[in-house]
C-alpha positions as CSV (number, residue, x, y, z in Angstrom):
1,M,-0.1,-0.1,-0.3
2,V,1.1,3.5,-0.3
3,T,0.2,7.1,0.5
4,V,-0.6,9.4,-2.5
5,I,-0.8,13.1,-1.8
6,G,-3.8,14.8,-3.6
7,H,-3.7,18.3,-5.4
8,N,-6.4,19.8,-7.2
9,A,-6.1,21.6,-10.5
10,V,-4.1,24.6,-9.3
11,G,-1.8,22.6,-7.0
12,S,-3.5,22.8,-3.4
13,F,-3.2,20.5,-1.3
14,T,-6.4,18.3,-1.1
15,G,-5.5,15.2,1.6
16,W,-4.0,12.3,1.7
17,R,-5.4,8.7,0.4
18,H,-4.0,5.0,0.3
19,E,-4.1,3.2,-2.7
20,F,-2.6,-0.4,-3.6
21,P,0.2,0.1,-6.3
22,S,-0.3,-1.2,-9.7
23,D,1.2,-3.9,-11.7
24,E,3.3,-1.0,-13.4
25,Q,3.9,0.7,-10.1
26,I,5.5,-2.9,-8.8
27,A,7.4,-3.6,-11.7
28,S,9.2,-0.2,-11.5
29,F,9.9,-0.4,-8.1
30,T,11.3,-4.0,-8.8
31,K,13.7,-2.7,-11.6
32,A,14.8,0.0,-9.4
33,R,15.7,-2.6,-6.9
34,D,17.2,-4.7,-9.2
35,L,19.2,-1.8,-10.8
36,A,20.6,-0.7,-7.5
37,A,21.4,-4.0,-6.7
38,A,23.5,-4.8,-9.7
39,A,25.3,-1.6,-9.3
40,L,26.4,-2.4,-5.6
41,A,27.1,-5.9,-6.9
42,I,29.9,-4.7,-9.7
43,Q,31.8,-2.8,-7.3
44,P,35.8,-3.3,-7.5
45,G,36.1,-5.8,-4.9
46,S,32.4,-6.9,-4.7
47,P,31.6,-10.6,-4.1
48,I,30.4,-10.9,-7.9
49,Q,33.3,-9.1,-9.1
50,L,35.4,-11.5,-7.7
51,T,33.1,-14.3,-8.7
52,L,33.3,-13.2,-12.6
53,N,36.8,-12.5,-12.5
54,N,37.3,-16.0,-10.9
55,L,35.2,-17.5,-13.8
56,V,36.2,-15.3,-16.7
57,A,40.1,-14.2,-16.1
58,P,41.6,-17.8,-16.4
59,A,40.6,-17.6,-19.7
60,G,42.7,-14.7,-20.9
61,T,42.4,-11.0,-21.5
62,G,40.0,-9.9,-24.2
63,H,36.1,-10.5,-24.7
64,H,34.0,-13.3,-23.6
65,L,30.4,-14.0,-23.6
66,V,29.2,-15.9,-20.3
67,T,25.9,-17.5,-21.2
68,F,23.6,-18.9,-18.4
69,S,21.1,-22.2,-18.8
70,N,18.3,-19.8,-17.7
71,G,18.8,-17.8,-20.6
72,W,21.0,-14.8,-19.3
73,S,24.0,-13.5,-21.0
74,T,26.4,-10.9,-20.6
75,G,29.5,-9.4,-22.1
76,V,32.7,-9.5,-20.1
77,T,35.9,-7.8,-21.0
78,I,39.4,-8.5,-18.9
79,G,41.6,-5.7,-19.2
80,K,45.5,-6.3,-19.5
81,D,45.5,-4.6,-16.0
82,G,43.3,-7.3,-14.8
83,S,40.2,-4.8,-14.5
84,V,36.8,-6.6,-15.0
85,E,34.2,-4.6,-17.8
86,I,30.6,-6.3,-16.9
87,E,27.9,-5.4,-20.2
88,N,25.1,-6.1,-18.1
89,P,25.2,-5.7,-14.2
90,L,21.8,-7.5,-13.7
91,V,22.8,-10.5,-15.3
92,A,26.2,-10.1,-12.7
93,A,23.9,-9.9,-10.1
94,G,21.4,-12.6,-10.7
95,L,24.7,-14.6,-11.0
96,H,25.5,-13.5,-7.6
97,R,22.3,-14.4,-5.8
98,T,22.0,-17.7,-7.8
99,V,25.4,-18.6,-6.2
100,Q,24.1,-17.3,-2.8
101,D,20.9,-19.0,-3.1
102,R,22.7,-22.3,-3.6
103,D,20.4,-22.6,-7.2
104,E,21.4,-25.1,-10.0
105,L,22.5,-23.3,-13.2
106,G,24.6,-24.2,-16.5
107,I,27.6,-22.0,-17.4
108,T,29.4,-21.1,-21.0
109,V,31.9,-19.0,-21.0
110,R,33.1,-18.4,-24.9
111,T,36.4,-16.5,-25.2
112,F,36.8,-14.6,-28.6
113,T,40.6,-15.3,-29.5
114,H,42.7,-12.9,-32.2
115,A,42.8,-16.0,-34.5
116,I,40.4,-15.9,-37.3
117,S,38.2,-19.1,-38.2
118,H,36.8,-18.1,-41.4
119,T,35.6,-15.3,-43.4
120,A,31.5,-14.6,-43.9
121,A,30.0,-14.0,-47.0
122,N,29.8,-10.2,-46.4
123,G,33.7,-10.4,-45.8
124,T,33.6,-10.0,-41.8
125,K,36.2,-12.4,-40.3
126,I,35.0,-14.5,-37.6
127,P,37.4,-15.3,-34.5
128,V,38.0,-18.6,-33.4
129,K,36.0,-19.0,-29.9
130,E,36.9,-20.9,-27.0
131,L,34.1,-22.5,-25.3
132,R,34.2,-23.8,-21.4
133,C,31.1,-24.9,-19.2
134,W,30.8,-25.4,-16.0
135,Y,27.4,-26.7,-13.9
136,L,26.8,-24.6,-10.6
137,V,25.5,-26.8,-7.7
138,D,25.2,-25.7,-4.0
139,G,27.0,-22.6,-4.6
140,T,30.1,-24.6,-6.5
141,F,31.3,-24.6,-9.8
142,H,31.9,-27.9,-11.4
143,P,34.0,-27.6,-14.5
144,L,32.8,-29.8,-17.6
145,T,35.6,-31.6,-19.6
146,E,36.2,-31.1,-23.0
147,E,34.2,-34.3,-24.1
148,Q,31.0,-33.0,-21.6
149,T,31.1,-29.6,-23.3
150,F,31.2,-30.9,-26.6
151,E,28.2,-33.2,-25.9
152,A,26.2,-30.5,-24.1
153,H,26.5,-28.4,-27.5
154,C,26.5,-30.9,-30.2
155,I,23.8,-33.4,-29.0
156,D,20.3,-33.2,-29.2
157,H,19.1,-34.1,-25.7
158,E,15.6,-35.4,-27.0
159,S,16.5,-37.4,-29.7
160,G,20.3,-38.1,-28.9
161,E,21.2,-37.2,-32.5
162,P,24.5,-35.2,-33.4
163,I,24.2,-31.8,-33.9
164,P,27.2,-30.6,-36.0
165,P,29.6,-28.3,-34.2
166,E,29.8,-24.8,-34.5
167,Q,32.4,-23.5,-37.3
168,G,35.6,-22.3,-35.6
169,V,34.7,-23.3,-31.9
170,R,37.3,-25.1,-29.7
171,Y,35.5,-27.2,-27.0
172,L,38.0,-27.2,-24.1
173,D,38.2,-28.0,-20.4
174,A,37.0,-25.8,-18.0
175,Y,39.1,-24.8,-15.2
176,P,38.4,-24.8,-11.3
177,V,36.7,-21.6,-10.0
178,D,36.8,-20.6,-6.6
179,N,33.9,-18.3,-5.5
């Protein structure tokens, strides 16, 4: 319930009334709360900054795409000085909540290398991507092997039929991640 101050047409005070917030007001409040949490979560030295650094930095400097099995994704750039730039802090805050709540989540990190896989028909050079995966269970990151990562991305889990591997992707063993 919220208290609304009433004004007449000329701006004079007419009193207070109590109203239940609309769905739009609730959504706005929720968005503002999530944005504030995201802003706090990515401050230097924050737990989520450390978690993302531990997850992505061992793959090397440069651009990475972090994708989660729930549909979230964000770009993460690791600078040569070790700095971490997070494209979508809401996703970072969501990962932090997932770790803290000890929920389950699949995580994929694609690292964009400087090697060129192929050139698209329009002349765009497509970089080689290195793919590593983890399964988050009870707040712990479990690294997948190269074989498990390949299977997760190249087998249709409903039919069991193979799916052609994505051109220019190297499937690699994931490394241990401390959180």
